[in-house]
C-alpha positions, 0 to 999 in steps of 0.5 A: 614322709621327709621332704626332699631338698635340692640345694646348690643348683646352677642358675640354668633353665629348668623345664619341668612338666606337671606330674600327677603323683599317686597318693600311695607313692613312697619315697624312693630308695636312693640306694637302688640303682635302676637297671640299664634296660628295665623290662617292659611293663605289660599293659592290662587294659585294651588299647582302644579304651585308654583315651576313654578311661584316662581323664584329661587334666585341667592344664592345656599348655606346657608350664616352664619355670626358672629361678636364678638362686634355687628351686625347692620341691616339697613332695609332701605338699606338692609345692615348688619354691622358686627363689631370686629372679624367678619366673613362671610361664603358662600360655600367655601368662608370665609371672616374675618375682623373687619368691614364687610358690607353685602349688600343684595341688590347687593349681595356684601361684603365690608371688612376693618380693623378699625382705632383706636384713635391712627391711628393704623389699626387692623383686616385687612381682611383675604379672603379665596376662595377655596384653594386660600388665600388673606391677605388684607392690606386695603379693599375689595369688593366681589360679592358672587354671581358672585364671583368677587372681587376688593381688595386694597393692597393684598398678596396671595400665588400661588403654591410656589410663592407670589403675591402682588399688589396695586389693585387686580381684581379677576374674577369668574374662580379665575384668578386675575389681578394685578396693580403695583404688584410684584412676589417672592418666598421669604416668608419673610415680606421684601423679598430678591428678587422680580420681579416688573411689572405694570401688572401682570395676575395670571391664576389659575392652569396655570401660572403667566404672567407679562408685562415688569418687572425688578428684585430687590434684597433686594428692590434695582432695577437692570437692569435685566429684560425681556419684559415679563414673564411666570411663571408656577402656576400648580403642578410640574407634570402638568406644560407646558410652555416655556423654556428660553434660557441660554447665553454665549460664546465659542471660536470655535462657538462664542456667543450662545443662548442654550436650548430655547424651550417648555416643554410639560406636555403631560399627567400624564404619559409622559412629553417632552422638545424640545429645540434648540441652535444657534451659532453666528459663525455658527452651530445649535443644537436640543435636545429632552428630555422626561420622562415617568412613570406609577405607580407601573409599570415602569419609564424611560427617552429618550434624543436625542442631535443633533449638527450641526457644521458649520464654518464661511466663513472666516474660513481658515480650515472650518469644516462641520460635524454632531455629536449626542448622544442618552440616554435611561433609562428604569427602571421597578418596581419589579412585576411579573415574567418578567422584561424589563430594558434598559440603553442606551448611544450611539453616535458619537465618536466626541461628547464629544470632540466638545460639551462642558458642562460647568456644567459637566466636567466629560462628556468631558473626557469620553472615552467610551459609554456603553449600555445594554437592557435586558429582564428577565423571571422566570418560576413560579414553575420551577428552570428555568429562561431566560434572553436576552441582547443587549449590546453595547460598544464604545471607544471615543479614538479608535472608536472601536464599539462592539455590542452583539446582542443578548445574551441569557441566560437560567439558572437552579438554583442549585438542591440538588437531595439528600437532604434527605440523611444523608451523608453530602457530598451527602446530600449537593451535588447540580448541576446547568446548564447555557446556553448562546448564544452570537452574537457579531458584531464589526467594528474591522475587521481582514484584514490579513490571517496571524498570528501575529509575536508576537507569545506571544500575538497572536494578529492579525493586524486589522483595524477599519472601520466606524460602519454604514449601508454602512458597514453592510455586512462586519460587519455581515460577521465578526460577531463572535457567539457561544454557551456555556453550563456549568454544575457546580457540588459541595458539602459541608462537615465538617471535624473533626468539625473544618474544612469546606470544598467543592468539585466540578466539572465544565463541559463546552461545547462550540459550534461553526460554524467553526474553524481555520486551520493554515499552514506555508507560506514559500513564505511570511515566516509566518503562515497564517490561513483560516476558515473552516465551520462546526459545532464543539465542545469544551468540557473541564472540571476541578475539585477542593477541598478546606478546610478552618478553623478559628483560634481565639486568644485573648490577655487580658490585666490586669490593669486600662488602657483603653486597655482590649483585643486584638482579632486575627482572622486567617482564612487559606484556602487551595485548589486543582484543576486539568485541563487536558492538552487539547492541546493533538492531541487527542482532536483536539483543537490545531494544531501543526504548523511550524512557521519559515524556521528553522522548529521551531514549535508552538501550535495554538488554533483553536478557538483563538479569538472566542466569548468564546475563546477555550480550555486552554493550558497545564496541571494544577495540582495546589495548592492554598492557602490563609490566612486572618488575622483580628486584633481588640482591645477592649477598656474600655470607660470612664464612671462614671456608675458602669457598665463598657462599652467597644468599639471595634476599628480595628487595622487591618481590613484585611490582605490577602496573596495568591498564587498558585503552579502548580505541572504540570508546567515545570517551574515557578510553584509558582505564584507570591504572592499577598498581600493586607491589609486594616485598618482605624484610628481615628474613621474611619476618616483615611482609609489606603489601601495597595496591592502588588505583590511579584515575588519569582523568581530570575533575571539574566543578559544575553548577546545576540549575538550582545553584548547587555545585557538583564535581564530575569527571571530564574527558580530559587528562588530569595533567591538562588541568594541572591536577598532576598525573591523576587522582588516587581513587583506592589505595591500601597498605598492609604490614605484618611482622611476626617475631619469636626466637624460634623457627616460623613453620608452616602448617605443613611443616608442623604436621610433618614434625608432629608425625615424625616425632610420633613415629619415632616414639614407636607410634602406629600411624592409623586413622585415629592417630592421623585425626589427632595429628590433624586436630593439633595442626588445624586447631593450635588452641589444642596444642601449645608449644612450650619450647618457644618463650615468646611470640609476637605478631603485629599488623597494620592496615590502611585503606583509602578511597576517594570518590569523584565527588571529592568525598574521602574515606580513610580507615586504619588499624593495628592488631597485636597478638602473641604469647609470653612464657612466665616460666617453664609451665606458665604462658600469657597469650593475648589478642587485641587491636586498635581502630586508629581512625576512631581511636577505640580498642577493638575486641581483645582477649587475654588468656593464661595457660598452664602446663599441668603435665597431664592436664592443660589449663586455659583461662580466657577473658574478653573484658569488653565488647559484644562478646564480653565473657570469661571461661576457665577450662582444665582439659586432660591431655589423654586422648580418651579423656578429651571431654573430661573437663572442669569448666565454669563459664559466664557470658554477657553476649546479650548485654 
């Protein structure tokens, strides 16, 4: 048998089906020319038995191959040799190399590069099997029937990571075994980091498992490593696996391993994470975190954290208690006529005082829990809507808890019954209806039947009892409930073309199941009270009318200067309101009671402290006025074009003055004047806000019977006593400036920019991508803009108050924050403040950030104060390795 050699072929595509050649095949006679029409061969087998006798071959798809230089067939060995830019395709498999050898007998492929006369290797194999891609540096052998392969020196991508090994064995199911390999998420030829192990196994679609490994930085080995490693190799939404703990130290509970557990990707809709904590000085913790999402319907999360505090046996003052926190968030998609949402944040009052979160200092100074669970329903075709809420509030400082269970509202949208009438006040007349039912439960229990001696405040003494099931009967007995009906009626009109006005009335009807009866107790010399059961109503009403107009002023400047025009906009408004005196005995809403032995009397509301309070005290015939002022300037731009361009800048964004005058009051008819202003400078880089309250009445010094001096307001205007136009009771000034050489972007602009960049790079905007974008936008610490060389923000706050007694309180402070780039990859960030009144530095932080291409390092240090601590954090940028960190933390929160 002489090998048949075919040479000098043209570089055209050659397609060839596999031929099964009998062993007794003789070499063909090349001199014999076949007949044009050879006789048909007779079939010696029955036609119905062919399918049963002819065996089915192992190759189930077409095979196509090509070579640019030559294709050589060796019939004796049943092999085909492909040279120069050759490729071989079979189903979803494709192999490219400068040398490919097809072994038909064993159904195997051999591929490698070609070494030239200078010793350079070109045309190394490139292998693709389905979605898996392998870049081969030496050679490979592949069985295209069993789909198994042995590869020498190969690089392959697995999800967001890169695997490389000296020798790789690929199995039929796509799993690969690496000998002397490494794993990294850095896509550079020489990666900045990798983990190196003698044995690595990649299970396609599940995870990458390694034996003992070391962590390398820039090719330098480190002592960091673990006996084994498990890295997820599945889409983010389908990954389950072990959650490795973080470690550190606390002064109270000692060394710890925290957040060790397992992440459960239960299905496409629900994920859960169960972790635990353990401390060397005693104590443990357990956490449950879950998220759920149903596309186009709703999404949410539920978190439960339980901590057990146990002191060591040597502790002089041992503690043994539990604390917990529950969080639940449910957000629906806008769909249909009903909607359910929830935002729950509840727990023990001691949670934030004992559980330290080094990454979120705000948690440790939180003073309140708030929760709200709501359901709303819109009735299609009607103006009515229904909503039900469960609200919860809890003070960490005082331990007071309040639960509104339930709060039900029924509302009717504004209706215009006379919309077809030409008379404008009647045409725009609208009426609405609001119904509210509320039941409030609180652990602030009023144990006294007496009225507070401080009759100005009317606050009774109360005790805070634990909010638990044992006190449930007491809490329910002290629950406050009621119903409120409100009917607002209003109309708009135009007067003399330049004035717009509104007129309205408001009717409120309160329903309660009891009321308070007061009586004077001569033995205790106090006013006591009792609750009288029975249905009773409180009906109140008021009316109002208002007018407003707009005044514009223009000041034009001639000449070639930049200032072209100053525009002033003044919007004055005036209103009148009337509320009758509901303390009149004919209404029965107030009770005239003796308050002391001398016979002095006082009016008490019979619904004081109720859920919707009671009727207002005293008649009111008030005139309110407000003036809003805006000043803008128009400047000419420097332009070489023929057309002149201009731009507007604010000189005074707003200046408001407001007050009211009560004609029915027997004294102090004029209310304090409120003044507020806001403006900005330097292209809105510097913002300034000011506000103040001016008391127009005078003060005088009085001497009591014991010879002491007191200062009180008198019912005379200040200018009559030479005290000017009044006294500033409260004032505040706030200034903020942000400086950087880049553009100041809002959160929405940053979101749009990140999204557009992601889409331009070919990304698919799925749920996971959107969650990553939200994480970057809402948490700037996860993303540093290395393109801005520096950024500085400076703030100044001043607060002033002066009481009637003459006591003055002033607080002022400054805060400074920003970051500076030391080089292209190094940044220093800082945050500090100064209490100018106490002349002390407030809580400060300084940090260093380093861009490591595929990693980001952050070092933060708080040098003094309650939260004195430092932490070093090296975080992988890859999305699937966000939890792979090298951290060392130490805190001194308990000092």
